[in-house]
Kinemage of the C-alpha trace (Angstrom):
@kinemage 1
@onewidth
@group {chain A} dominant
@subgroup {mainchain}
@vectorlist {calphas} color= white
{ca met a 1} P 0.009 0.013 -0.004
{ca pro a 2} L 1.486 3.369 -0.975
{ca ala a 3} L 2.346 5.672 1.921
{ca asn a 4} L 0.043 8.470 0.742
{ca his a 5} L -2.948 6.057 0.644
{ca tyr a 6} L -2.129 4.907 4.145
{ca leu a 7} L -1.970 8.535 5.400
{ca glu a 8} L -5.267 9.400 3.686
{ca gln a 9} L -6.886 6.416 5.339
{ca glu a 10} L -5.498 7.345 8.738
{ca glu a 11} L -6.717 10.965 8.335
{ca his a 12} L -10.152 9.730 7.416
{ca asn a 13} L -10.205 7.408 10.457
{ca glu a 14} L -9.164 10.234 12.733
{ca gln a 15} L -11.936 12.451 11.317
{ca leu a 16} L -14.486 9.745 11.991
{ca asn a 17} L -13.168 9.321 15.529
{ca gln a 18} L -13.499 13.055 16.195
{ca glu a 19} L -17.006 13.128 14.785
{ca thr a 20} L -17.916 10.172 17.026
{ca ile a 21} L -16.615 12.039 20.087
{ca val a 22} L -18.705 15.096 19.208
{ca arg a 23} L -21.860 12.969 18.709
{ca trp a 24} L -21.263 11.133 21.995
{ca gln a 25} L -20.951 14.424 23.811
{ca glu a 26} L -24.253 15.533 22.282
{ca ile a 27} L -25.900 12.346 23.502
{ca glu a 28} L -24.558 12.941 27.028
{ca gln a 29} L -26.042 16.489 26.865
{ca gly a 30} L -29.428 14.985 25.989
{ca lys a 31} L -29.449 16.203 22.382
{ca val a 32} L -31.260 13.209 20.960
{ca val a 33} L -34.265 12.284 18.852
{ca thr a 34} L -36.642 10.195 20.933
{ca his a 35} L -37.805 6.790 19.831
{ca asp a 36} L -41.426 8.041 19.708
{ca ala a 37} L -40.535 11.000 17.498
{ca met a 38} L -38.513 8.796 15.132
{ca ser a 39} L -41.339 6.195 14.925
{ca lys a 40} L -43.964 8.843 14.191
{ca trp a 41} L -41.762 10.272 11.435
{ca leu a 42} L -41.057 6.866 9.902
{ca asp a 43} L -44.794 6.054 9.967
{ca thr a 44} L -45.343 8.961 7.555
{ca trp a 45} L -42.894 7.698 4.957
{ca gly a 46} L -44.559 6.917 1.653
{ca ser a 47} L -47.780 8.631 2.585
{ca asp a 48} L -49.297 11.825 1.206
{ca asp a 49} L -48.691 13.414 4.638
{ca glu a 50} L -44.942 12.624 4.839
{ca ser a 51} L -43.443 14.904 7.422
{ca gly a 52} L -39.977 16.374 7.842
{ca arg a 53} L -37.355 14.755 10.022
{ca pro a 54} L -37.693 15.173 13.758
{ca leu a 55} L -35.369 17.552 15.533
{ca cys a 56} L -33.186 16.772 18.538
{ca glu a 57} L -34.699 17.431 21.882
{ca ser a 58} L -32.505 18.891 24.582
């Protein structure tokens, strides 16, 4: 594997790790979409009354 490909892969992995840390911190702060909100949204998929995605509750 060429060195530049390895470095690109490692940079990508580090970016994913940093994004995961941020998302985990948001979860710990209570910034989540509830199961009920997600279920209600998914129930509208494919219908004439399809709604927009639910927002995080905090």
